C-alpha positions in Angstrom: 17.6 87.8 54.5 18.1 84.2 54.9 21.2 84.1 52.7 22.7 86.4 54.2 22.2 84.5 57.3 23.5 81.3 56.2 26.4 83.3 54.6 27.6 84.7 57.9 27.3 81.2 59.2 29.5 79.9 56.7 32.1 82.8 56.9 32.1 82.0 60.8 33.1 78.6 60.2 35.4 79.2 57.6 37.4 81.8 59.8 37.8 79.4 62.5 39.5 76.6 60.7 41.9 79.1 59.4 45.6 78.4 60.6 45.8 82.1 61.3 42.7 82.5 63.5 44.0 83.2 67.1 40.4 82.9 68.7 37.1 81.5 67.2 34.5 84.4 66.0 32.4 84.3 69.1 30.9 87.3 68.3 29.8 86.4 65.0 28.3 83.0 66.3 26.5 85.1 69.0 24.8 87.5 66.2 23.8 84.1 64.0 22.3 82.5 67.3 20.1 85.7 67.7 19.4 85.7 64.3 18.2 82.3 64.2 14.8 83.0 66.0 13.9 85.6 63.4 15.1 84.0 60.5 13.2 80.7 61.6 9.7 82.8 62.3 10.2 84.4 58.9 11.0 81.2 56.8 7.6 79.3 59.0 5.2 82.3 58.6 6.2 82.3 54.9 5.9 78.8 54.0 2.5 78.7 55.9 1.1 81.3 54.0 2.5 80.6 50.5 0.3 77.4 50.4 -3.5 77.1 50.3 -4.6 77.5 53.9 -7.9 75.8 55.3 -10.8 77.4 56.7 -10.1 80.4 59.1 -10.9 79.5 62.7 -14.6 80.7 64.2 -16.4 80.0 60.4 -19.1 77.7 60.0 -19.6 75.4 56.7 -23.3 75.9 55.6 -24.6 72.6 53.6 -26.9 72.9 50.6 -29.6 70.8 52.4 -29.3 73.2 55.6 -29.5 76.5 53.6 -31.4 75.9 50.5 -32.3 79.3 49.9 -29.1 80.6 50.3 -27.7 78.2 48.0 -30.4 78.8 45.2 -29.4 82.5 45.4 -26.0 82.1 45.1 -26.3 79.7 41.9 -28.4 82.1 40.4 -26.2 84.9 40.8 -23.4 82.7 39.5 -25.3 82.2 36.3 -26.1 85.8 36.1 -22.3 86.8 35.8 -21.1 84.0 33.8 -19.2 82.0 36.1 -19.2 78.7 38.2 -20.7 78.2 41.4 -18.6 78.3 44.5 -18.2 74.6 45.8 -18.3 75.9 49.7 -20.3 78.3 51.3 -19.2 79.0 55.1 -20.1 81.7 57.4 -18.2 84.2 59.6 -18.7 86.6 62.4 -17.2 89.8 60.6 -18.7 92.4 58.4 -17.1 91.2 55.3 -17.9 88.9 52.2 -15.3 87.0 50.2 -14.4 84.2 47.5 -11.3 82.4 47.7 -10.2 79.6 45.0 -7.3 77.2 46.2 -5.5 77.5 42.7 -2.1 75.8 42.2 1.0 76.4 39.8 0.3 80.5 40.4 -3.2 80.3 39.9 -2.8 78.1 36.5 -4.9 75.1 37.7 -8.3 76.0 39.1 -9.1 74.5 42.2 -12.1 74.9 45.0 -13.6 77.6 45.2 -15.2 79.1 48.5 -17.6 81.7 49.4 -17.1 83.9 52.9 -20.4 85.7 53.9 -20.8 87.5 57.0 -23.6 87.0 59.0 -24.1 90.9 60.2 -24.4 91.2 56.5 -27.2 88.6 56.4 -28.4 90.4 59.5 -28.3 94.2 58.6 -28.9 94.3 54.5 -31.9 94.4 53.1 -32.5 91.4 50.4 -31.7 93.4 47.2 -28.5 94.8 48.5 -27.1 91.6 50.0 -28.0 90.1 46.4 -25.7 93.0 45.3 -22.7 91.9 47.4 -22.9 88.3 46.2 -23.0 89.2 43.2 -20.2 91.7 43.2 -18.0 88.8 45.1 -18.9 86.2 42.4 -17.8 89.2 39.8 -14.4 88.1 40.8 -14.5 84.5 39.8 -15.8 85.8 36.5 -13.2 88.6 35.9 -10.7 85.7 37.0 -9.5 88.1 39.8 -9.0 85.4 42.2 -5.6 83.9 40.5 -3.9 87.0 41.0 -5.6 88.2 44.0 -4.6 84.8 45.9 -1.2 85.5 45.0 -1.1 89.0 46.2 -3.1 88.1 49.3 -0.7 85.4 50.1 2.3 87.7 50.0 0.8 90.1 51.3 -0.2 87.8 54.6 3.5 86.0 54.2 4.9 89.6 55.0 2.6 90.3 57.7 3.1 87.2 59.1 7.1 87.4 58.8 7.1 91.0 61.0 4.7 89.3 63.5 7.3 86.7 63.9 9.6 88.9 64.4 8.2 91.0 66.9 6.7 87.5 68.9 10.5 86.8 68.6 11.9 89.9 70.2 9.3 90.2 72.6 10.3 86.5 74.0 14.0 87.0 74.1 16.3 90.2 75.2 19.0 88.7 73.1 17.1 88.5 69.4 15.5 92.1 70.8 19.1 93.4 70.3 19.1 92.1 66.7 15.5 92.1 65.6 15.4 96.3 64.5 17.0 95.7 61.1 15.1 92.5 60.0 11.8 94.1 60.6 12.6 97.6 59.2 13.7 95.6 55.9 10.6 93.6 56.0 8.7 96.5 56.6 9.8 98.2 54.2 9.5 95.2 51.5 6.1 94.7 52.6 5.4 98.5 51.8 6.7 98.3 48.6 4.9 95.2 47.7 1.2 96.9 48.4 2.3 99.6 46.6 3.0 97.7 43.6 -0.2 95.3 44.1 -2.5 97.8 45.2 -3.4 99.4 42.1 -4.2 96.0 40.1 -6.4 95.2 43.1 -8.4 98.2 43.3 -9.0 98.2 39.6 -10.1 94.4 40.3 -12.9 95.6 42.6 -14.1 98.5 40.3 -14.5 96.0 37.8 -16.4 93.8 40.2 -18.6 96.4 40.9 -19.3 97.0 37.3 -20.4 93.0 36.8 -22.8 93.6 40.2 -23.9 96.7 38.8 -25.1 94.5 35.4 -26.7 92.0 37.6 -28.2 94.3 40.2 -28.6 97.6 39.2 -26.1 100.3 39.9 -28.4 102.1 42.6 -28.6 98.8 44.3 -25.0 98.3 44.6 -24.5 101.9 45.4 -27.0 101.4 48.3 -25.0 98.0 49.2 -21.8 99.8 49.6 -23.6 102.8 51.7 -25.6 100.4 54.1 -22.0 98.1 54.0 -19.8 101.3 55.4 -22.4 101.6 58.3 -22.3 98.1 59.6 -18.5 98.1 59.4 -19.2 100.9 62.1 -21.6 99.6 63.9 -20.7 96.0 64.2 -17.5 96.6 66.8 -19.5 99.2 68.7 -22.2 96.5 69.2 -19.4 94.2 70.3 -17.7 96.9 72.5 -20.8 98.6 74.2 -23.3 95.8 74.7 -22.0 92.2 74.0 -18.5 92.8 76.1 -20.0 94.6 79.4 -22.5 92.4 80.0 -20.4 89.2 79.4 -18.4 90.6 81.8 -21.1 91.8 84.4 -23.3 88.4 84.2 -20.8 86.1 82.6 -23.5 85.4 79.8 -23.8 85.7 76.0 -26.6 85.9 73.6 -27.2 82.2 71.5 -27.6 84.5 68.6 -26.3 87.9 68.7 -26.9 88.7 65.2 -30.7 88.9 65.9 -30.0 91.3 68.1 -27.9 93.4 66.0 -30.9 93.2 63.2 -32.8 94.8 66.0 -30.1 97.4 66.6 -29.8 98.4 62.9 -33.6 98.8 62.5 -33.9 100.8 65.5 -35.4 104.1 64.8 -33.3 106.5 67.4 -30.3 105.0 65.4 -31.1 106.3 62.0 -29.8 110.1 62.7 -26.4 108.3 63.9 -26.4 105.7 60.9 -26.3 109.3 58.9 -23.8 110.7 60.3 -21.2 107.5 60.0 -22.4 107.1 56.6 -21.1 110.9 55.7 -18.0 110.4 57.5 -17.3 107.1 55.5 -18.1 109.1 52.4 -15.4 111.8 53.3 -12.7 109.9 54.9 -9.8 108.9 52.0 -9.1 105.0 51.3 -6.3 103.5 53.5 -3.1 102.9 51.8 -3.2 99.2 52.9 -7.0 98.4 51.6 -7.2 96.9 48.4 -10.6 98.7 48.1 -10.8 102.3 46.4 -12.6 104.9 48.6 -16.0 104.6 49.2 -16.4 108.3 47.4 -14.5 106.8 44.3 -16.9 103.9 43.9 -19.9 105.6 44.3 -18.6 108.3 41.6 -17.9 105.3 39.1 -21.4 103.6 39.6 -23.0 107.1 39.0 -21.3 107.7 35.8 -21.7 103.8 34.7 -23.9 103.1 31.7 -25.0 99.7 31.5 -26.0 97.9 28.1 -29.5 97.0 27.8 -30.0 93.3 29.4 -32.6 92.0 31.6 -33.9 94.0 34.3 -32.7 93.7 38.0 -35.8 92.0 40.3 -37.8 94.5 42.0 -36.3 94.9 45.3 -39.7 94.4 47.2 -40.5 91.1 45.5 -37.3 89.7 47.1 -37.4 87.2 50.2 -35.5 87.6 53.1 -32.6 85.4 53.1 -32.1 83.8 56.0 -30.1 80.8 57.6 -31.3 78.1 60.3 -30.4 79.1 63.8 -27.9 76.5 64.4 -25.7 78.0 62.2 -25.8 81.5 63.6 -25.6 79.8 67.4 -22.1 78.4 66.3 -20.6 81.5 64.5 -21.7 83.4 67.5 -19.8 81.1 70.2 -16.5 81.9 68.3 -16.7 85.4 69.4 -16.7 84.5 73.0 -15.2 81.2 73.7 -14.7 81.9 77.1 -18.5 82.9 78.2 -19.7 80.7 81.2 -23.7 80.1 80.1 -25.3 81.1 76.8 -29.3 82.1 76.8 -31.8 82.8 74.3 -31.1 86.2 72.2 -35.0 87.3 73.6 -34.2 87.0 77.3 -30.4 88.2 76.7 -32.1 91.4 75.1 -34.4 92.1 78.3 -31.1 91.5 80.5 -29.6 94.3 78.9 -32.6 96.4 78.8 -33.0 96.0 82.6 -29.1 96.6 83.2 -29.6 99.7 81.1 -32.5 101.1 83.3 -31.6 100.1 86.2 -27.7 102.1 86.3 -29.1 104.6 88.7 -30.4 102.5 91.4 -26.5 101.9 92.3 -25.9 105.7 92.7 -29.3 105.9 94.9 -28.4 103.0 97.1 -25.0 104.6 97.8 -26.9 108.3 98.5 -29.5 106.5 100.4 -26.7 104.8 102.6 -24.8 108.0 103.0 -27.6 110.0 104.1 -28.8 107.2 106.9 -25.4 107.3 108.3 -25.5 110.7 108.5 -28.8 110.7 110.6 -28.2 108.4 112.9 -24.4 107.6 113.3 -24.8 104.1 111.5 -25.8 102.7 108.2 -29.2 100.5 108.6 -28.7 97.2 107.1 -31.0 95.8 104.6 -30.8 96.3 100.8 -32.6 99.2 98.9 -36.4 100.0 98.8 -38.8 102.2 98.3 -39.9 103.0 102.0 -36.5 103.7 102.9 -36.3 106.6 100.1 -40.1 107.9 101.1 -38.9 107.6 104.5 -35.8 109.9 104.1 -38.2 112.5 101.9 -40.6 112.5 104.6 -38.0 113.1 107.1 -37.2 116.0 105.6 -33.9 115.0 104.2 -34.7 115.1 100.6 -32.1 117.6 99.7 -29.2 116.0 101.2 -30.5 112.9 99.8 -30.3 114.6 96.2 -26.9 116.3 96.7 -25.5 112.9 97.6 -27.1 110.9 94.4 -26.2 114.0 92.2 -22.5 113.6 93.3 -22.6 109.9 92.7 -23.9 110.4 88.8 -21.4 109.8 86.2 -22.8 112.6 84.0 -23.6 115.6 85.9 -26.2 116.8 83.2 -26.9 120.2 81.5 -26.2 123.2 83.5 -28.4 124.4 85.9 -30.4 121.3 86.1 -33.0 121.0 88.9 -31.4 119.2 91.6 -34.3 117.3 92.7 -34.7 115.9 89.4 -32.3 112.9 89.3 -34.1 111.6 92.6 -37.3 111.9 91.2 -36.1 110.0 87.7 -34.4 107.4 90.3 -37.1 107.1 92.1 -39.4 106.2 89.2 -37.0 103.6 88.1 -37.0 102.3 91.3 -40.7 101.6 91.2 -40.9 100.5 87.7 -37.9 97.9 88.4 -40.7 96.4 91.2 -43.2 96.3 88.5 -41.2 94.5 86.0 -40.1 91.9 89.1 -43.8 91.4 89.6 -44.3 90.4 86.2 -46.8 93.5 85.5 -44.7 95.2 83.4 -41.2 95.2 81.2 -38.2 97.4 80.1 -38.1 98.1 76.3 -34.8 98.6 75.1 -33.6 101.9 73.7 -30.3 101.7 72.1 -29.1 105.3 72.8 -30.2 105.9 76.1 -31.9 104.0 79.2 -34.3 101.8 78.4 -38.4 102.8 79.1 -40.5 101.0 81.1 -43.8 99.8 79.3 -46.7 99.7 82.4 -49.4 97.4 82.7 -52.4 98.2 80.5 -54.3 101.8 81.2 -51.2 103.2 82.6 -48.9 105.4 81.0 -45.1 105.4 81.3 -45.6 109.3 82.4 -47.8 108.4 84.8 -45.2 107.0 87.5 -42.9 109.2 86.8 -45.6 112.1 87.6 -46.0 110.2 91.3 -42.7 110.3 91.8 -41.8 113.6 90.8 -44.7 114.9 92.7 -43.7 112.5 96.1 -40.0 114.0 95.9 -41.3 117.9 95.4 -44.3 118.4 97.8 -43.9 117.4 101.5 -46.3 115.0 102.4 -47.4 113.4 99.2 -45.5 110.2 99.7 -48.9 108.7 101.3 -50.8 109.3 97.9 -47.9 107.6 96.0 -48.1 104.5 98.6 -51.6 104.2 97.7 -51.1 104.0 93.7 -48.3 101.6 94.4 -50.7 99.1 96.6 -53.3 99.5 94.1 -50.8 98.2 91.1 -49.6 95.8 94.0 -46.0 96.8 94.9 -45.1 96.1 98.3 -42.9 99.6 99.6 -40.7 97.1 101.7 -40.2 94.0 99.2 -36.5 94.3 98.0 -35.4 94.2 94.0 -34.7 90.3 93.8 -31.3 88.4 92.0 -29.5 90.6 90.2 -30.8 93.9 91.2 -30.8 93.5 95.1 -27.3 92.2 94.3 -26.5 95.3 92.7 -28.1 98.0 95.0 -27.9 96.2 98.5 -26.0 98.2 101.3 -23.0 96.1 100.9 -20.4 97.8 98.4 -21.1 96.4 94.7 -18.8 93.2 94.0 -17.8 92.0 97.4 -16.4 89.3 96.3 -12.9 88.5 96.8 -10.2 89.2 93.7 -6.8 88.2 93.3 -5.3 91.1 92.4 -1.5 91.0 90.3 0.7 93.8 89.5 2.4 90.9 86.9 1.6 91.0 83.4 -0.2 87.5 82.9 1.4 85.0 80.4 -0.8 83.0 77.8 0.2 79.8 77.6 0.5 80.1 74.1 3.3 83.1 74.7 4.8 81.1 77.1 5.2 78.3 74.6 6.8 80.4 72.1 9.1 82.2 74.8 10.5 78.4 75.6 11.0 77.9 71.8 13.0 81.4 71.2 15.2 80.5 74.1 15.9 76.7 73.0 16.5 77.8 69.4 19.0 80.6 70.2 20.9 78.2 72.7 20.8 75.5 70.4 22.1 77.6 67.4 24.5 79.2 70.0 25.9 75.9 71.8 26.6 74.1 68.1 28.2 77.0 66.5 30.4 77.6 69.4 31.4 73.9 69.3 32.1 73.5 65.7 34.1 76.3 65.5 36.0 75.3 68.2 36.8 72.1 66.9 37.8 73.5 63.8 39.9 76.1 65.4 41.9 73.2 67.4 41.9 71.4 64.2 43.7 74.2 62.3 47.4 73.8 60.8 50.5 75.4 61.4 50.8 78.7 59.7 53.2 78.9 56.7 55.7 82.1 55.8 56.9 83.0 52.7 60.6 82.8 51.8 63.3 81.6 49.0 65.2 78.2 48.5 68.2 77.9 51.6 71.7 77.3 49.8 73.2 73.8 50.7 75.6 74.0 53.7 79.5 73.0 52.9 82.5 72.6 55.0 85.1 75.2 55.3 88.6 74.4 57.2 90.1 76.9 59.3 88.7 80.1 60.4 89.3 83.7 62.4 89.6 82.1 65.7 92.4 79.8 65.8 92.7 76.6 63.9 89.1 74.9 63.4 88.2 71.3 63.5 89.0 68.7 61.0 87.9 69.2 57.4 84.1 68.0 57.0 83.4 68.6 61.2 81.9 72.3 60.7 79.7 72.9 57.5 79.5 76.2 56.1 77.3 78.1 52.8 78.4 77.8 49.4 78.4 81.3 48.1 76.2 81.3 45.3 78.4 81.0 41.8 78.2 84.0 39.4 79.0 86.5 42.0 82.3 88.7 41.8 85.2 87.3 43.8 87.2 90.6 44.1 87.4 94.2 42.9 88.1 95.5 39.4 91.4 97.3 39.6 93.0 100.0 37.9 89.7 102.0 38.6 88.9 104.1 41.2 85.2 103.2 43.0 82.4 105.7 42.1 81.1 107.1 45.0 79.1 109.8 43.4 80.2 112.5 45.5 82.5 115.5 44.3 86.3 115.4 45.5 87.5 117.8 47.2 91.1 118.8 49.2 91.5 116.9 52.3 91.0 118.8 55.6 94.1 120.0 57.5 95.0 118.7 60.7 94.9 121.0 63.7 96.9 120.8 66.5 95.5 119.8 69.8 96.8 121.8 72.9 98.7 119.4 75.8 96.9 120.0 79.1 99.2 118.4 82.2 96.4 117.7 84.9 99.3 116.4 87.7 99.5 119.6 88.9 95.9 120.4 89.5 94.9 116.5 91.0 96.0 117.1 94.8 98.3 114.3 96.2 97.9 112.5 99.2 101.3 113.3 101.7 102.7 110.2 103.6 
């Protein structure tokens, strides 16, 4: 494609300097200018990915002194698979492990080796399965897969970067967008063919690495590691989208070690059924065409049929120590997930904040329902935050059903059909009581990953007891006073509002009263703005340069020449048909070419090619006297 663009450029400039050119080829100049950002982006993408790249952004280098246990396990497994240990270990925030080698001369000269290990794997895999994953990656070194794999990866990455460069250039300029469809389709077709050719080799290499890992860690352990990794690949993005991102938007903070919280999620008993469904779906799902790894079902079948030669037995999983790294490495890697977070809190405090957030979600619609019923009752809203006293006052005054209907209309989930209408109101009141107990420090919220958090009340009191108190007060008239006595015994003030975040979220003011700037115009980031300016500048520079050079060549072109024979010499001929000519030598004439006949042959009729015939007889023409027909003017 680059050569094609250069050919168009040369042809355009060559045609501009031709003597027969009436105008410079401005349409070709415009085409070359439109293709210039596309070609430049493709060349830069290929050059950038062809050379050994530095460590990816967001990875954390682990020194031997900082994590001696991890380095010891990696060196042990490297000796077991018969290869040289990696020179560097870097931690990532992805559910993945990989190895690279900066080999030169098409992989013929070995280079520096780096092992990339995802912290979600450290947090979610048992020690034996984590060793199997490491043995699999080191098996690529022992089988020398990294040499071909590096070239295939760089080629695929270069093609992806070239396609992205074309998309960025076309999005930055309308002129480039007009002509970018052809190059993008061509690069996409080439990328598809490239992956189709390299995919069988890379998938065979993955199966060979599974065999090496099974020889060291055991086939069953490797199969378990594959299953667990498939589940973690689904849970980690959901954990970020469902928990980390909403909390960051709501409170502007992230945990200092999100991987510890992810380990708590993986070990939660309420997720066992969900993880089994995720694993079943992963086994049924075929491999992605662009994925160099075979399908999970294929790899599990190969491991089940594997017959390993006798060798040293794999270590007992119960005897293995959990692998961990210092907290500073996890904190540094965790900051790369959300670089724009305003605050970082200890992960235990963040988990408690998350539990409270999930438990007290129902308080916001409860506060809105209380305001609505009070407005209907008194003709205006009463100022002040949500309290237990305001809810109980409406219940005592016979407004429990309007309050329940107002609450049910504001709940996001209507719940099962036929549900008791007072049930959500009783649940909301029990949550409000629990929030007051947590605010007083006598209780706390226990995290539940698939539903609302559960209240852990003070010693000697079961969570069902508080729910029973609230249910009785809502359903039976006159029981609110007994609930007040129970709360007083626990040290809860009915008129006390919820502090801090709970008060802000359930006050009478509308949630989120802060002023927000709303704009319908799309926000353009600074890198996108720089890219747009660079594309415009490059296209304009090429267009002006080609136009100027083309017009310079066109204006300096020579006069056109026409084909013709030799012109005979002009001679002088005196005399002429129009009187006397000037003196001899005054009027030049052309000499007739020599060798031509000067007369016609005599004695022989000229051949006409037509048959001779008798001459046609002449017919006499009648004479007409018209003088008698023309009127004469009389004097």
